[in-house]
N, CA, C and O atoms as a DFTB+ gen file, in Angstrom:
800 C
 N C O
     1  1      70.901     198.819     203.900
     2  2      71.839     197.610     204.802
     3  2      72.586     197.501     205.897
     4  3      73.682     198.040     206.049
     5  1      72.099     196.904     206.576
     6  2      73.460     197.381     208.062
     7  2      74.244     196.509     208.344
     8  3      74.100     195.333     208.676
     9  1      75.170     197.201     208.183
    10  2      76.917     196.450     208.812
    11  2      76.478     195.880     210.206
    12  3      75.561     196.030     211.013
    13  1      77.371     195.308     210.090
    14  2      77.614     193.835     211.044
    15  2      77.296     195.146     212.430
    16  3      76.242     195.094     213.064
    17  1      78.169     196.039     212.672
    18  2      78.230     197.053     213.770
    19  2      77.410     197.458     214.094
    20  3      77.290     197.746     215.285
    21  1      76.477     197.673     213.232
    22  2      75.254     198.547     213.375
    23  2      74.186     197.731     213.776
    24  3      73.351     198.542     214.176
    25  1      73.707     196.576     213.909
    26  2      73.100     195.882     214.277
    27  2      72.944     196.236     215.402
    28  3      74.022     196.497     215.936
    29  1      71.617     196.448     216.386
    30  2      71.804     196.185     217.871
    31  2      72.070     194.932     218.809
    32  3      71.993     193.804     218.322
    33  1      72.321     195.080     219.879
    34  2      72.678     193.935     220.593
    35  2      71.564     192.885     220.686
    36  3      70.588     193.227     220.018
    37  1      71.433     191.840     221.243
    38  2      70.686     190.629     221.692
    39  2      70.063     190.851     222.544
    40  3      68.879     190.537     222.429
    41  1      70.466     191.435     223.703
    42  2      70.382     191.462     224.997
    43  2      70.660     193.188     225.198
    44  3      71.262     193.734     224.274
    45  1      70.246     194.022     226.348
    46  2      70.657     195.256     226.239
    47  2      70.304     195.423     228.131
    48  3      69.257     194.867     228.463
    49  1      70.785     195.847     228.832
    50  2      72.029     196.284     229.021
    51  2      73.038     194.695     228.615
    52  3      72.577     193.574     228.833
    53  1      74.522     194.954     227.973
    54  2      74.667     194.014     227.510
    55  2      75.758     192.660     228.523
    56  3      76.314     191.586     228.295
    57  1      75.488     193.897     230.028
    58  2      76.662     193.151     230.575
    59  2      76.160     192.397     231.215
    60  3      76.848     191.496     231.693
    61  1      74.430     192.474     231.545
    62  2      73.918     191.516     232.499
    63  2      73.060     190.421     231.546
    64  3      73.279     190.202     230.355
    65  1      71.931     189.733     232.463
    66  2      71.508     188.382     231.874
    67  2      70.352     188.959     231.900
    68  3      70.281     189.754     232.837
    69  1      69.102     188.877     231.060
    70  2      67.659     188.492     231.190
    71  2      67.075     188.435     232.431
    72  3      66.095     189.124     232.714
    73  1      67.817     187.348     233.516
    74  2      67.298     187.199     234.716
    75  2      67.584     188.228     235.801
    76  3      67.120     188.011     236.920
    77  1      68.241     189.234     235.600
    78  2      68.922     190.097     236.569
    79  2      68.022     191.706     236.166
    80  3      67.951     192.757     236.802
    81  1      67.470     191.314     234.922
    82  2      66.297     192.355     234.419
    83  2      64.904     193.191     235.714
    84  3      63.805     192.715     235.998
    85  1      65.238     193.893     235.990
    86  2      63.846     194.118     237.129
    87  2      62.304     195.270     236.420
    88  3      62.248     196.213     235.632
    89  1      61.322     194.529     237.214
    90  2      59.974     195.306     236.347
    91  2      59.069     194.363     235.961
    92  3      58.985     193.351     236.656
    93  1      58.491     194.460     235.161
    94  2      57.482     193.766     234.640
    95  2      57.904     193.160     232.749
    96  3      58.720     193.831     232.117
    97  1      57.386     192.168     232.220
    98  2      57.882     191.682     230.882
    99  2      57.060     191.993     230.120
   100  3      55.921     191.720     230.497
   101  1      57.178     192.662     228.774
   102  2      56.250     193.106     228.305
   103  2      56.355     191.935     226.969
   104  3      57.066     190.956     227.194
   105  1      55.631     192.025     225.529
   106  2      55.840     191.514     224.113
   107  2      55.861     192.658     223.086
   108  3      54.686     192.927     222.838
   109  1      56.493     193.261     222.548
   110  2      55.998     194.133     221.929
   111  2      55.918     193.511     220.342
   112  3      56.816     192.774     219.935
   113  1      54.773     193.875     219.499
   114  2      54.326     193.569     218.570
   115  2      55.055     194.885     217.801
   116  3      54.841     196.095     217.884
   117  1      55.933     194.154     217.079
   118  2      56.145     195.773     216.060
   119  2      55.981     195.945     214.848
   120  3      56.004     194.938     214.140
   121  1      55.798     197.045     214.326
   122  2      55.487     197.060     213.061
   123  2      56.312     196.870     212.021
   124  3      57.490     197.222     212.084
   125  1      55.717     196.214     210.801
   126  2      56.528     195.258     210.110
   127  2      58.122     195.882     209.807
   128  3      58.180     197.086     209.558
   129  1      59.407     195.093     209.823
   130  2      60.499     195.469     209.716
   131  2      61.260     196.305     210.660
   132  3      62.406     196.683     210.419
   133  1      60.408     196.682     212.086
   134  2      61.040     197.450     212.577
   135  2      61.764     197.340     214.140
   136  3      62.131     198.228     214.909
   137  1      61.802     195.593     214.271
   138  2      62.422     194.744     215.565
   139  2      63.648     195.708     215.994
   140  3      63.639     196.092     217.164
   141  1      64.760     196.158     215.108
   142  2      65.882     196.367     215.310
   143  2      66.129     198.030     215.708
   144  3      66.809     198.706     216.481
   145  1      65.071     198.208     214.608
   146  2      64.713     200.092     215.185
   147  2      64.280     200.109     216.713
   148  3      64.160     201.055     217.491
   149  1      64.173     199.348     216.808
   150  2      62.810     199.593     218.364
   151  2      63.999     198.847     219.440
   152  3      63.726     199.009     220.630
   153  1      64.978     198.241     219.220
   154  2      65.916     197.832     220.534
   155  2      66.798     199.330     220.092
   156  3      67.047     199.962     221.119
   157  1      67.254     199.945     218.976
   158  2      68.042     201.099     219.285
   159  2      67.080     201.809     219.743
   160  3      67.567     201.964     220.863
   161  1      66.398     202.202     219.776
   162  2      65.096     203.452     220.551
   163  2      65.111     203.146     221.881
   164  3      65.082     203.990     222.777
   165  1      65.167     201.679     222.077
   166  2      64.887     201.132     223.550
   167  2      66.085     201.287     224.665
   168  3      66.049     201.328     225.895
   169  1      67.502     201.379     223.416
   170  2      68.592     201.743     224.194
   171  2      68.946     203.324     224.663
   172  3      69.641     203.733     225.593
   173  1      68.194     204.027     223.648
   174  2      68.196     206.008     223.771
   175  2      67.191     206.049     225.181
   176  3      67.150     207.050     225.897
   177  1      66.469     204.924     225.433
   178  2      65.574     205.579     226.206
   179  2      66.249     204.348     227.936
   180  3      65.621     204.118     228.970
   181  1      67.095     204.059     227.695
   182  2      67.717     203.366     228.839
   183  2      66.665     201.939     229.408
   184  3      66.468     201.656     230.590
   185  1      66.084     201.171     228.158
   186  2      65.075     200.721     228.527
   187  2      65.416     198.999     228.521
   188  3      65.793     198.724     227.382
   189  1      65.413     198.183     229.099
   190  2      66.406     196.591     229.114
   191  2      65.060     195.750     228.292
   192  3      63.888     195.687     228.662
   193  1      65.717     195.136     227.036
   194  2      64.820     194.141     226.337
   195  2      65.999     193.325     225.745
   196  3      67.190     193.622     225.840
   197  1      65.483     192.278     225.137
   198  2      66.152     191.077     224.752
   199  2      65.708     190.886     223.274
   200  3      65.058     191.924     223.149
   201  1      65.623     190.293     222.132
   202  2      65.336     190.716     221.087
   203  2      66.330     189.476     220.336
   204  3      67.220     189.943     219.626
   205  1      66.274     188.042     220.415
   206  2      66.597     187.093     219.964
   207  2      66.844     187.505     218.244
   208  3      66.211     188.160     217.416
   209  1      68.376     186.574     218.247
   210  2      68.345     186.967     216.361
   211  2      69.705     185.762     216.380
   212  3      70.564     185.434     217.199
   213  1      69.340     185.378     215.055
   214  2      70.099     184.262     214.610
   215  2      70.682     184.777     212.979
   216  3      70.049     185.513     212.222
   217  1      72.185     184.108     212.672
   218  2      72.558     184.267     211.677
   219  2      71.966     183.479     210.608
   220  3      71.293     182.469     210.813
   221  1      72.323     184.130     209.067
   222  2      71.160     183.247     207.549
   223  2      72.328     183.507     206.904
   224  3      72.679     184.633     206.552
   225  1      72.990     182.424     206.725
   226  2      73.957     182.581     205.104
   227  2      73.283     181.848     204.279
   228  3      72.686     180.775     204.363
   229  1      73.583     183.002     203.049
   230  2      73.655     182.248     201.902
   231  2      74.190     182.943     200.790
   232  3      74.470     184.141     200.795
   233  1      74.354     182.012     199.647
   234  2      75.232     182.411     198.323
   235  2      74.661     183.243     197.546
   236  3      73.546     182.731     197.447
   237  1      74.639     184.378     196.785
   238  2      73.902     185.441     196.303
   239  2      75.076     185.966     194.830
   240  3      76.194     186.344     195.182
   241  1      74.851     185.964     193.704
   242  2      75.917     185.930     192.488
   243  2      77.433     186.154     193.109
   244  3      78.091     187.170     193.333
   245  1      77.736     184.471     193.318
   246  2      79.176     184.614     193.989
   247  2      79.848     185.454     195.175
   248  3      81.019     185.751     195.410
   249  1      78.579     185.733     195.863
   250  2      78.530     186.605     197.729
   251  2      77.975     185.792     198.524
   252  3      76.898     185.206     198.424
   253  1      78.851     185.775     199.426
   254  2      77.752     185.359     200.646
   255  2      77.216     186.362     201.875
   256  3      77.711     186.949     202.837
   257  1      76.207     186.238     201.401
   258  2      75.531     187.346     202.365
   259  2      75.293     186.629     204.027
   260  3      75.354     185.406     204.160
   261  1      75.125     187.205     204.776
   262  2      74.907     187.362     206.101
   263  2      73.687     188.346     206.618
   264  3      73.676     189.569     206.758
   265  1      72.828     187.516     206.812
   266  2      71.704     188.284     207.606
   267  2      71.354     187.994     208.956
   268  3      70.949     186.841     209.108
   269  1      71.397     188.782     210.099
   270  2      71.009     188.947     211.508
   271  2      69.441     188.929     211.302
   272  3      68.918     189.926     210.803
   273  1      68.569     187.708     211.707
   274  2      67.451     188.069     211.455
   275  2      66.629     187.595     213.068
   276  3      67.218     186.818     213.819
   277  1      65.469     188.073     213.383
   278  2      64.757     188.102     214.416
   279  2      64.727     186.637     214.374
   280  3      64.712     186.132     213.252
   281  1      64.713     185.697     215.622
   282  2      64.158     184.424     215.592
   283  2      62.750     184.665     215.599
   284  3      62.222     183.850     214.842
   285  1      61.749     185.573     216.223
   286  2      60.287     185.813     216.321
   287  2      60.210     187.054     215.411
   288  3      60.266     188.208     215.837
   289  1      60.086     186.735     214.222
   290  2      60.015     188.051     213.239
   291  2      58.728     188.877     214.039
   292  3      57.822     188.284     214.624
   293  1      58.834     190.187     213.947
   294  2      57.794     191.262     214.410
   295  2      57.627     190.861     215.915
   296  3      56.485     190.674     216.336
   297  1      58.744     190.714     216.777
   298  2      58.189     191.147     218.564
   299  2      59.443     191.031     219.226
   300  3      60.367     190.375     218.745
   301  1      59.510     191.587     220.216
   302  2      61.027     192.137     221.012
   303  2      59.939     192.293     222.277
   304  3      58.770     192.646     222.433
   305  1      61.219     191.738     223.194
   306  2      61.135     191.439     224.634
   307  2      61.359     192.507     225.245
   308  3      62.324     193.093     224.753
   309  1      60.714     193.247     226.454
   310  2      60.981     194.596     227.047
   311  2      60.494     194.294     228.469
   312  3      59.331     193.900     228.560
   313  1      61.329     194.441     229.769
   314  2      61.405     194.694     230.470
   315  2      61.390     196.355     231.247
   316  3      62.052     197.364     231.002
   317  1      60.239     196.044     232.333
   318  2      60.196     197.377     232.832
   319  2      59.463     198.253     233.608
   320  3      58.987     197.651     234.571
   321  1      59.164     199.476     233.587
   322  2      57.865     199.956     234.810
   323  2      57.072     200.303     234.062
   324  3      57.395     200.323     232.875
   325  1      55.646     200.739     234.475
   326  2      54.719     201.649     233.552
   327  2      55.150     202.498     232.744
   328  3      54.942     202.425     231.533
   329  1      56.024     203.720     233.494
   330  2      56.658     204.633     232.311
   331  2      57.566     204.134     231.111
   332  3      57.778     204.775     230.081
   333  1      57.978     203.095     231.368
   334  2      58.828     202.117     230.186
   335  2      57.975     201.743     229.323
   336  3      58.513     201.668     228.218
   337  1      56.969     201.491     229.305
   338  2      55.763     201.397     228.396
   339  2      54.981     202.167     227.699
   340  3      54.630     202.137     226.520
   341  1      54.727     202.928     228.656
   342  2      54.370     204.182     228.096
   343  2      55.815     204.617     226.584
   344  3      55.674     204.745     225.367
   345  1      57.047     204.717     227.480
   346  2      57.932     205.629     226.802
   347  2      58.163     204.438     225.279
   348  3      58.432     204.892     224.167
   349  1      57.999     202.992     225.534
   350  2      57.669     202.061     224.122
   351  2      56.962     202.360     222.797
   352  3      57.267     202.321     221.605
   353  1      55.694     202.730     223.653
   354  2      54.788     203.154     222.333
   355  2      54.912     204.287     222.128
   356  3      53.977     204.632     221.406
   357  1      55.586     205.153     222.364
   358  2      55.683     206.755     222.428
   359  2      56.674     206.447     220.788
   360  3      56.614     207.231     219.841
   361  1      57.544     205.125     220.786
   362  2      58.622     205.018     219.340
   363  2      57.838     205.315     218.374
   364  3      58.368     205.987     217.490
   365  1      56.348     204.947     218.177
   366  2      55.771     204.873     217.074
   367  2      56.371     203.441     216.065
   368  3      56.277     203.413     214.838
   369  1      56.763     202.721     216.612
   370  2      57.366     201.331     215.904
   371  2      57.065     200.182     216.608
   372  3      57.878     199.262     216.702
   373  1      55.587     200.143     217.287
   374  2      55.023     199.541     217.941
   375  2      53.197     199.064     217.439
   376  3      52.286     199.502     218.143
   377  1      52.979     198.478     216.630
   378  2      51.420     197.896     216.727
   379  2      50.750     197.373     217.679
   380  3      49.520     197.319     217.643
   381  1      51.664     196.787     218.941
   382  2      50.544     196.480     219.774
   383  2      51.275     195.747     220.710
   384  3      52.271     195.157     220.292
   385  1      50.866     195.632     222.367
   386  2      51.423     195.238     223.573
   387  2      51.169     193.900     223.882
   388  3      49.955     193.855     224.080
   389  1      51.602     192.883     224.019
   390  2      50.685     191.746     224.634
   391  2      51.457     191.449     225.993
   392  3      52.646     191.178     226.162
   393  1      50.265     191.603     227.049
   394  2      50.499     191.645     228.288
   395  2      51.080     190.646     228.897
   396  3      50.453     189.763     228.311
   397  1      51.772     190.075     229.599
   398  2      52.091     188.704     229.798
   399  2      51.649     188.270     231.191
   400  3      52.433     188.559     232.095
   401  1      50.533     187.629     231.523
   402  2      50.038     187.168     232.254
   403  2      50.801     186.158     233.401
   404  3      50.374     186.098     234.553
   405  1      52.018     185.350     232.929
   406  2      52.375     184.230     233.649
   407  2      53.994     184.710     233.736
   408  3      54.710     183.717     233.608
   409  1      54.673     185.796     233.896
   410  2      55.889     186.671     233.824
   411  2      57.065     185.537     234.385
   412  3      58.250     185.570     234.053
   413  1      56.457     184.545     235.300
   414  2      57.551     183.195     235.638
   415  2      58.117     182.068     234.382
   416  3      59.139     181.482     234.024
   417  1      56.747     182.229     234.036
   418  2      56.775     181.315     233.069
   419  2      57.799     181.988     231.439
   420  3      58.827     181.558     230.915
   421  1      57.058     182.960     231.150
   422  2      57.858     183.225     229.666
   423  2      59.422     183.273     230.283
   424  3      60.402     182.819     229.692
   425  1      59.444     184.070     231.900
   426  2      61.224     184.333     231.494
   427  2      61.904     182.566     231.424
   428  3      62.782     182.113     230.690
   429  1      61.371     182.125     232.123
   430  2      61.810     180.753     232.365
   431  2      62.067     180.569     230.559
   432  3      63.159     180.536     229.991
   433  1      61.421     180.522     230.261
   434  2      60.833     180.176     228.426
   435  2      62.552     180.677     227.841
   436  3      63.438     179.963     227.371
   437  1      62.535     182.256     228.121
   438  2      64.022     182.643     227.583
   439  2      64.756     182.949     227.939
   440  3      65.439     183.783     227.344
   441  1      65.093     182.452     229.182
   442  2      66.247     182.488     229.709
   443  2      66.850     181.086     228.454
   444  3      67.782     181.057     227.650
   445  1      66.318     180.590     228.639
   446  2      66.948     178.852     228.085
   447  2      67.322     179.582     226.669
   448  3      68.400     179.271     226.163
   449  1      66.727     180.265     226.192
   450  2      66.946     180.929     224.414
   451  2      68.396     181.459     224.739
   452  3      69.444     180.981     224.306
   453  1      68.227     182.742     225.744
   454  2      69.549     183.254     226.220
   455  2      70.473     182.449     226.140
   456  3      71.447     182.665     225.419
   457  1      70.341     181.382     226.858
   458  2      71.360     180.427     227.423
   459  2      71.960     179.476     225.956
   460  3      73.179     179.385     225.807
   461  1      71.343     179.044     225.294
   462  2      71.474     178.396     223.499
   463  2      72.480     179.691     223.102
   464  3      73.613     179.485     222.665
   465  1      71.814     181.372     223.348
   466  2      72.618     182.381     222.334
   467  2      74.031     182.322     222.746
   468  3      74.984     182.190     221.977
   469  1      74.088     182.447     224.193
   470  2      74.992     182.926     224.966
   471  2      76.436     181.938     225.050
   472  3      77.491     182.215     225.621
   473  1      76.018     180.486     224.141
   474  2      77.000     179.307     224.371
   475  2      76.863     179.329     223.280
   476  3      77.018     178.146     222.976
   477  1      76.540     180.214     221.808
   478  2      76.923     180.296     220.633
   479  2      76.328     178.945     219.456
   480  3      76.754     178.667     218.335
   481  1      75.474     178.467     220.067
   482  2      74.388     177.817     219.398
   483  2      73.851     178.090     218.278
   484  3      73.550     179.280     218.363
   485  1      73.538     177.690     217.240
   486  2      72.696     178.546     215.823
   487  2      71.797     178.104     216.240
   488  3      71.730     176.972     216.718
   489  1      70.960     178.848     216.159
   490  2      69.244     178.981     216.607
   491  2      68.920     179.030     215.414
   492  3      69.903     179.274     214.714
   493  1      67.870     178.894     214.773
   494  2      66.794     179.336     213.563
   495  2      65.813     179.360     213.904
   496  3      65.579     178.646     214.879
   497  1      64.553     180.261     213.265
   498  2      63.460     179.934     213.242
   499  2      62.901     178.641     213.118
   500  3      63.428     177.941     212.253
   501  1      61.422     177.854     214.140
   502  2      61.143     177.168     213.993
   503  2      59.350     177.138     213.554
   504  3      58.724     177.919     214.272
   505  1      58.774     176.650     212.888
   506  2      57.210     176.683     212.666
   507  2      57.091     175.983     213.635
   508  3      57.628     174.882     213.760
   509  1      55.979     176.824     214.895
   510  2      55.209     176.069     215.889
   511  2      54.308     175.629     215.450
   512  3      53.751     176.375     214.644
   513  1      53.812     174.603     215.620
   514  2      51.942     174.010     215.044
   515  2      52.347     173.058     217.225
   516  3      53.186     172.375     217.813
   517  1      51.004     173.765     217.458
   518  2      50.450     172.191     218.640
   519  2      49.813     171.404     218.426
   520  3      48.727     171.863     218.072
   521  1      49.829     169.977     218.422
   522  2      49.277     169.202     218.250
   523  2      48.062     169.899     218.709
   524  3      48.013     170.679     219.660
   525  1      46.620     169.377     217.584
   526  2      45.336     169.876     217.772
   527  2      44.884     170.685     217.521
   528  3      43.661     170.761     217.642
   529  1      45.769     171.915     216.945
   530  2      45.140     172.891     216.001
   531  2      44.730     172.148     214.786
   532  3      44.865     170.990     214.390
   533  1      43.923     173.737     214.129
   534  2      43.379     173.254     212.943
   535  2      44.545     173.820     212.332
   536  3      45.297     174.663     212.819
   537  1      44.609     173.288     211.258
   538  2      46.100     173.471     210.257
   539  2      45.799     173.573     208.640
   540  3      45.712     172.371     208.392
   541  1      45.603     174.185     207.489
   542  2      46.063     173.591     206.009
   543  2      46.995     173.775     205.414
   544  3      47.702     174.721     205.759
   545  1      47.324     173.091     204.465
   546  2      48.228     172.454     203.457
   547  2      48.488     174.346     202.771
   548  3      47.524     175.109     202.706
   549  1      49.270     174.584     202.537
   550  2      49.971     176.091     201.957
   551  2      50.801     175.480     200.825
   552  3      50.891     176.190     199.824
   553  1      51.446     174.253     200.794
   554  2      52.037     174.533     199.503
   555  2      52.113     172.647     199.052
   556  3      51.961     171.724     199.852
   557  1      52.335     172.550     197.856
   558  2      52.641     171.289     197.552
   559  2      51.194     170.436     197.197
   560  3      50.100     170.956     197.420
   561  1      51.322     169.102     196.633
   562  2      50.488     168.480     195.944
   563  2      48.790     168.341     197.065
   564  3      47.603     168.064     196.891
   565  1      49.635     168.707     198.092
   566  2      48.005     168.547     199.012
   567  2      47.462     169.931     199.548
   568  3      46.485     170.089     200.280
   569  1      48.157     170.738     199.118
   570  2      47.598     172.354     199.157
   571  2      45.943     172.586     198.695
   572  3      45.304     172.373     197.665
   573  1      45.539     173.306     200.455
   574  2      44.258     173.516     200.786
   575  2      43.199     172.324     201.359
   576  3      42.005     172.448     201.633
   577  1      44.044     171.156     201.438
   578  2      43.626     170.509     202.524
   579  2      43.461     171.194     203.957
   580  3      44.195     172.156     204.183
   581  1      42.642     170.822     204.858
   582  2      42.595     171.239     206.485
   583  2      42.226     170.206     206.566
   584  3      41.564     169.514     205.793
   585  1      42.907     169.912     208.159
   586  2      42.854     169.138     209.153
   587  2      43.380     169.482     210.751
   588  3      43.506     170.582     211.288
   589  1      43.589     168.361     211.200
   590  2      43.970     168.859     212.587
   591  2      45.312     168.208     212.646
   592  3      45.553     167.141     212.081
   593  1      46.449     169.098     213.569
   594  2      48.093     168.229     213.223
   595  2      47.678     167.650     214.098
   596  3      46.749     167.998     214.828
   597  1      48.651     166.152     214.181
   598  2      49.091     165.468     215.505
   599  2      50.322     165.483     215.761
   600  3      50.668     166.473     215.116
   601  1      51.293     165.066     216.276
   602  2      53.030     164.339     216.273
   603  2      52.549     162.783     217.125
   604  3      51.882     162.485     218.116
   605  1      53.247     162.149     216.185
   606  2      53.522     160.605     215.943
   607  2      54.722     160.430     216.127
   608  3      55.260     161.125     215.264
   609  1      55.658     159.829     216.835
   610  2      56.618     158.880     216.798
   611  2      57.862     160.049     215.724
   612  3      58.541     159.804     214.727
   613  1      57.646     161.491     216.677
   614  2      58.776     162.543     215.693
   615  2      58.121     163.176     214.632
   616  3      58.493     164.331     214.429
   617  1      57.016     162.617     213.706
   618  2      56.615     163.108     212.999
   619  2      55.095     164.013     213.052
   620  3      54.225     163.725     213.873
   621  1      54.965     164.948     212.215
   622  2      53.823     165.685     212.034
   623  2      52.761     164.713     211.094
   624  3      53.165     164.067     210.127
   625  1      51.526     164.724     211.488
   626  2      50.374     164.212     210.639
   627  2      49.420     164.822     210.795
   628  3      48.890     165.062     211.880
   629  1      48.915     165.304     209.290
   630  2      47.366     166.238     209.325
   631  2      46.338     165.110     209.443
   632  3      46.698     164.071     208.890
   633  1      45.101     165.076     210.058
   634  2      44.042     163.841     210.582
   635  2      43.478     165.073     209.409
   636  3      43.840     166.228     209.188
   637  1      42.310     164.089     208.748
   638  2      41.395     164.794     207.835
   639  2      40.095     164.124     207.905
   640  3      39.670     163.137     207.304
   641  1      39.323     165.238     209.175
   642  2      37.802     164.547     209.734
   643  2      36.928     164.205     208.581
   644  3      36.831     164.789     207.501
   645  1      36.177     162.922     209.109
   646  2      34.885     163.533     208.135
   647  2      33.785     163.021     209.171
   648  3      33.195     161.941     209.195
   649  1      33.686     164.125     210.020
   650  2      32.486     164.325     210.900
   651  2      31.158     164.025     210.934
   652  3      30.447     164.075     211.937
   653  1      30.811     163.699     209.783
   654  2      29.509     163.095     209.947
   655  2      28.902     161.224     209.894
   656  3      27.839     160.622     210.040
   657  1      30.870     160.782     209.483
   658  2      30.510     159.429     209.802
   659  2      31.828     158.863     211.371
   660  3      32.149     157.741     211.761
   661  1      32.241     160.256     211.849
   662  2      32.703     159.849     213.014
   663  2      34.012     159.337     212.522
   664  3      34.785     158.911     213.380
   665  1      34.411     159.311     211.162
   666  2      35.683     158.466     210.807
   667  2      36.723     159.335     210.492
   668  3      36.084     160.324     210.130
   669  1      38.127     159.685     210.369
   670  2      38.989     160.415     209.486
   671  2      40.590     159.212     209.479
   672  3      40.850     158.112     209.966
   673  1      41.296     160.201     208.655
   674  2      42.414     159.468     208.021
   675  2      43.954     160.579     208.142
   676  3      44.118     161.719     207.709
   677  1      44.698     159.860     208.747
   678  2      45.811     160.550     208.409
   679  2      46.959     161.024     207.493
   680  3      47.114     160.131     206.660
   681  1      47.656     161.823     207.316
   682  2      48.584     161.829     206.191
   683  2      49.816     162.596     206.718
   684  3      49.809     163.773     207.079
   685  1      50.979     161.675     206.707
   686  2      52.060     162.623     207.399
   687  2      52.261     163.400     206.208
   688  3      51.731     163.161     205.123
   689  1      53.249     164.578     206.526
   690  2      53.428     166.360     206.121
   691  2      54.399     166.755     207.116
   692  3      54.433     166.786     208.346
   693  1      55.441     167.143     205.842
   694  2      56.132     168.797     206.432
   695  2      55.989     169.650     207.063
   696  3      55.466     170.568     206.431
   697  1      56.297     170.011     208.632
   698  2      55.786     171.177     209.234
   699  2      55.830     172.398     208.226
   700  3      54.982     173.182     207.799
   701  1      56.718     172.280     208.100
   702  2      56.562     174.135     207.021
   703  2      55.530     173.603     205.672
   704  3      55.373     174.557     204.909
   705  1      54.978     172.658     205.306
   706  2      54.020     172.488     204.195
   707  2      52.561     173.366     205.331
   708  3      51.927     174.131     204.604
   709  1      52.287     173.368     206.069
   710  2      50.978     173.521     206.886
   711  2      51.314     174.960     207.676
   712  3      52.430     175.473     207.759
   713  1      50.030     175.495     208.250
   714  2      49.900     176.447     208.971
   715  2      48.771     176.744     209.626
   716  3      47.675     176.415     209.172
   717  1      48.886     177.271     210.542
   718  2      47.313     177.006     211.680
   719  2      46.384     177.742     211.045
   720  3      46.724     178.782     210.481
   721  1      44.989     177.283     211.042
   722  2      44.152     177.908     210.632
   723  2      43.822     178.997     212.101
   724  3      43.679     178.592     213.254
   725  1      43.749     180.814     211.513
   726  2      43.213     181.510     212.365
   727  2      42.024     181.814     212.943
   728  3      41.112     182.071     212.158
   729  1      41.705     181.866     214.508
   730  2      40.163     181.513     214.995
   731  2      39.235     182.049     214.330
   732  3      38.142     181.487     214.251
   733  1      39.606     183.870     213.399
   734  2      38.678     184.214     212.941
   735  2      38.320     184.021     211.757
   736  3      37.603     184.793     211.121
   737  1      38.948     182.603     211.203
   738  2      38.966     182.278     209.970
   739  2      39.652     182.321     208.816
   740  3      39.477     181.643     207.804
   741  1      40.128     182.824     208.945
   742  2      41.450     183.252     207.815
   743  2      42.385     182.416     207.653
   744  3      42.011     181.306     208.032
   745  1      43.526     182.418     207.233
   746  2      44.965     181.847     207.431
   747  2      45.528     182.271     208.834
   748  3      45.262     183.320     209.420
   749  1      46.307     181.324     209.238
   750  2      47.642     181.866     210.097
   751  2      48.419     182.486     209.777
   752  3      48.695     182.075     208.650
   753  1      49.531     183.924     210.197
   754  2      50.585     184.559     209.938
   755  2      51.554     183.279     209.148
   756  3      51.691     182.081     209.395
   757  1      51.968     183.941     208.386
   758  2      53.488     182.886     207.885
   759  2      54.155     183.689     208.099
   760  3      53.928     184.794     208.592
   761  1      55.207     183.164     207.700
   762  2      56.640     183.876     208.734
   763  2      57.407     184.234     207.771
   764  3      58.233     183.658     207.063
   765  1      56.850     185.676     207.886
   766  2      56.969     187.378     207.315
   767  2      58.609     187.325     207.355
   768  3      59.081     186.634     208.259
   769  1      59.531     187.986     206.465
   770  2      60.982     188.125     206.636
   771  2      61.187     189.912     207.009
   772  3      60.769     190.889     206.389
   773  1      61.991     189.819     208.253
   774  2      62.135     191.475     208.535
   775  2      63.955     191.253     208.149
   776  3      64.812     191.331     209.030
   777  1      64.206     191.032     206.990
   778  2      65.461     190.493     206.797
   779  2      66.253     191.945     206.657
   780  3      65.821     192.856     205.952
   781  1      67.364     192.018     207.362
   782  2      68.735     193.520     206.826
   783  2      69.695     192.645     206.488
   784  3      70.292     192.058     207.390
   785  1      70.056     192.371     204.957
   786  2      71.538     191.630     204.578
   787  2      72.813     192.695     204.861
   788  3      72.576     193.892     205.022
   789  1      74.029     192.221     204.901
   790  2      75.185     192.529     205.510
   791  2      75.974     191.724     204.579
   792  3      75.780     190.517     204.432
   793  1      77.072     192.548     203.802
   794  2      77.661     191.865     202.873
   795  2      78.951     191.496     203.371
   796  3      79.775     192.280     203.842
   797  1      79.050     190.548     203.272
   798  2      80.718     190.109     203.879
   799  2      81.675     190.634     203.223
   800  3      82.841     190.407     203.545
């Protein structure tokens, strides 16, 4: 279990904004439960990174457990030159690197998250479902149904198609009850837990 003081900073170097980082942005897909350990390694290698995290609070046997969890399980953003990319791979904590084609777009999106975190906003992970993506119901009475996700009037609906007839029906569903069907035909990734607990 990590003490609060043992958690890595969300942004390193801490005095800077991620806007001030120089180099190219990369997305590190970490090995299971290695986001924080990778962050510590990058500090040792003097590599700038952004690891968005938020607190999860819950009660267990009359104790309050506060867990500082990555907002994007399994991912850490870092910035640098080619030698920093190689050094990051040498940590053996990275399962793969995602090359960022549109650097400006990623930075703009990350700056919004940074701004919210610096303002103390309580960010929590949110299942991202794009309208038009094929999805499968993973829980509840509709378990196993497959359809196309659509958004209408702030609600998520699953469209069930009958291609032969060129007809379809839709049902409103909680976004937490569906997941994206992988293009390779397995189901999409669930929200894995990279949780480390800190007792108050």
